[in-house]
N, C-alpha and C positions, 0 to 999 in steps of 0.2 A: 672653820668651814671656808672662807675666803682664802686662806693660805693653801688649802688642799686643791682648790679650783686653779689657782694661778700655777701651782706646781704640776697638775695635770696638763694645763695648757702648755706649759713650757716643754714638759716630757713629750707631747704630742707634736712639737715642731722640730724635734730632734730625730734625725734620720737621713736617709740619702737624699730626700727631696727638700730639706730644710733650706739650702742654700740656692735653690732654683732649680735648673735643669742638670746641672753638675756635668757629668760624664755624658750624660745622654745627648748633651747639644751636640757632640760630634757626630752622632749616628744619622742625623737627617742630611748633612753633606754626604757622608760616606755612602748612605742609601742611593743617593741620586748619582754620584759618581759611579758606583758598581752598576746601577741600572744602564747608564748611557755607555759604559765599557761593554756590558753583555749585548746591548742592542746594536752597536757598531760591529761587534765581533760577528753576531748572528747574520746581520745584513751583509757585512763584507765577504762571509763565506758562501752565501747564497749567490752573491754577484759574481765572485770569481768562479763559482761551480757553473754558474749560467754560462760564462764566458767561455770556459773551457770545453763545455759539451756542445756548443755551437749554437744554444738557445738565447744567446745575447741579443742586444738591439741590432737592427739592420745595419747600423754603421760599423759594427764590430765583427760582422759576418765575412767580410772579403770584398765588399764593394760591388760596383756595377759589372765588372767582368766575370766575376763568381756567380753573380745572378744570372747572366747572359749564358755562361757555360752550363749552368744547372737546367736551363730552360732548353738549351740545345740538347742536353743529355736525356731529357725527359721527352724530346719529340715535340715539343711546342713550336719550335721554328726549325727550318731546314738550314743545310750547310751554307747555302749562299746568304740567306738572311743574317745567320750568325756572323760570317766574315765580314759583311757589309756594316753590321752594327758595332762589331769589335773595332773595325777600322775607324768608324766615327768615334767611338769611345777614346780610342788611344790618340786620335788627332786632336781631341779637345781636352786632354789631360792636361790638368795645370802643372807647370813645371815647379818642381820642388827644390 
């Protein structure tokens, strides 16, 4: 009876999990690597699409002169105010 129990216990510990995680150990890092690659790919595409369509952040839309030209085109300011503000912007532009 004792011999059959030890044999059953020995047989129970034979299999893919007998030595620990085995090849499954590599799935955890691969999962996280794949997760971050997909995340950065998705976010990078959204960022590039937003930048190309003009919906990007204000500093990527063309700057103060572009905003001033849009306000003039929409009729928010008249030509005299547009030219005065444009002159001020160009006079205060940092030298690159």
